[in-house]
Residue, then its C-alpha position, 0 to 999 in steps of 0.5 A: x212575604x217576599x217571594x224568591x224566583x230563581x232563573x237558572x241559564x241566561x241563554x235566550x231562556x234565561x236572559x229573556x225571563x229576566x227581561x221580561x220580569x224586569x217588566x212584570x214585577x213593577x207592573x205588578x207592583x211587586x217590587x217589594x214581594x220580590x227578589x229574582x236571584x239569576x245563575x248561570x254559570x258565566x257571568x254573561x249572556x251568549x247570542x249564541x246563533x251568532x256564536x258560528x261568527x267566532x269562527x271565523x273572528x275570535x273578536x266577534x266574542x265582544x258584539x255577541x256577549x252582554x254581562x249579565x250583572x248588565x241587565x238586571x233591575x235593582x231587585x235581582x241579584x245574578x250568581x256564578x255558577x253551575x246547578x249541579x242538582x235540584x230538591x223538590x222537596x227542599x225548594x232549593x238547587x245546588x251548584x258546584x260549589x257546594x252551596x244551595x239557593x232557596x226558591x219559591x218558583x224556579x225556572x230552569x233555562x239551562x239549555x242543551x247539550x250536544x247529543x252523540x248517539x253512541x256513534x263510537x269515538x263521535x263525543x272524543x274526538x270531536x268539536x262542537x258548537x254549544x258555548x263561546x269557547x267551543x267556538x274559540x277552539x274551533x278558530x284555534x283547530x282550523x288555524x293550526x290545521x291550516x298553519x301546517x296544510x298545503x295547496x297539496x295537501x289542503x286540512x280537511x274538515x268536516x263538519x257533521x250535521x246540515x242543520x242550521x249549526x252546521x251550516x253557518x258553522x261551514x260558511x263561517x269556516x269557509x269564508x275564513x279559508x277564503x279570508x286567509x288563503x288557507x288551503x282547506x278543503x271544507x265537508x260538511x255530512x249530513x246522514x239524510x238526503x239532503x241538507x237542513x233535513x225535514x224543511x222544504x226542498x225550495x229552503x232546501x235547495x236555496x242554502x245548497x246553492x250558496x253551500x257548494x257556491x261557498x265552495x264546501x263540499x256536501x256529502x249526504x245519504x250516509x251516517x257517521x259510524x265511527x270515529x277515530x283520531x285521522x278517519x270519520x266513518x261513514x256507512x258500512x253494514x255486515x256486508x259493505x266497508x265504511x266509505x273513509x274520511x280523514x280529517x284534522x278537524x272535525x266538527x259536530x252539530x248533529x243534535x242535542x239532549x238534554x243536560x246531564x244535570x237533569x238526570x237525577x231530577x225526579x220532574x217527568x222528563x223523556x228519559x232518552x233526551x232528559x229534556x223535562x217535560x212541560x206543559x203550555x203554560x211551562x209548569x212541570x211535574x213541580x207546580x214550583x219549577x218551570x221549564x222553558x227553551x231547550x231544556x223543556x219539550x213543551x207541548x203543543x197540544x197533538x202530541x207536538x212539543x216546540x222546537x229547540x231554537x232561539x225564536x220559540x226560546x225568545x217566545x216563550x220567556x216573554x210568557x214565562x215571566x208573565x206565568x211567574x209574576x202570575x203563579x206569585x200573585x195566586x193569578x191564573x197562568x197563560x198558555x204559549x203556543x209557538x208560532x213559526x215567524x219564518x228562518x234567517x241563515x247564514x251561509x259566510x256573508x251570505x244568507x237565506x230566508x225563508x217563510x218570513x212573516x209577514x212579507x209576501x215571499x217564500x224563499x229569498x237570498x241576496x242584500x234582502x235576506x243578509x239585510x233581515x239576517x242582521x236586523x235578527x240578532x240586532x234587535x234581539x240584542x237590542x230588546x234586553x240591553x240596548x239600541x246602540x249595543x244591537x246596532x255596535x254589532x251590526x256589522x259582525x252580523 
């Protein structure tokens, strides 16, 4: 009897699970009994946490994309398409071309969508950074805005949200400005009171210093309340007019939500964000459907869930592959607990490292932080493809 495992998504969760299955299926001597079908909208895996590099230099795209076919084992098949529906009763997923793929076990790793929080005009007028196409569009928009700018009238580029993605995007825009001697003012807008909100004050200050050194204007403490085709409005209320910030390019990185495709499934999920509830072994309300990465709210006990980070998806995928094989064999499943291994954030060519696992330092920058940021990207690329491909990306990370 053949068991079909279907993996949906080629981000860290999906690609990592496929890589884990390549190890676990042969270890269990199940190559003749397991059929793997990997489905993704694009035919490549994108190293998303380095996609901001494409904002500065589109040529980096070739370094951070890996063909899905090259990552598959011999007993696996890749299907390009977008999953638009899930029929749990029939154990099948529907693709956007109208076809269906049956499964015995399903792993959902379709990532997340950008959250706009109902802010008037934000979805219509902003650019996001969730794909390679998004990064290229931001690059082109900045290039065009700079071409129309002058010293007397510089292009105004606003990045909304000062989390990891916002900080890194603003850093690349500033680096583009400097490399091309472009007339661009870069603004990083955050509704809360500090950059990288919710994190240790030491890393916040280290990031603020490098953001300011990059001549990026920081605007904290007022939420975006409205956006039109040329102005961002901050704050305001019944007795107060909002502050106005004109812009030529607006990039929004302010939050995530579940993919629209999950809305009509019967899986238990958070109704507001559409992210699927998953146990520590990644099983959802349907025992044959597993979910990891940004798709899922993975229980960590005490009403906590795992963070939606690349490292969390990467490490969860290792256990997810093992659990899918165990499910096929009727064996007990392992539980996964997220372990914070530290934070690495780039600001253009600079970087900040914080609480890195196994290092006796707190927060630091300089050559050491830059080396670790590069090494993290290279390690991931090498782990799922080859050491040579990883090292080929080194200089651009």
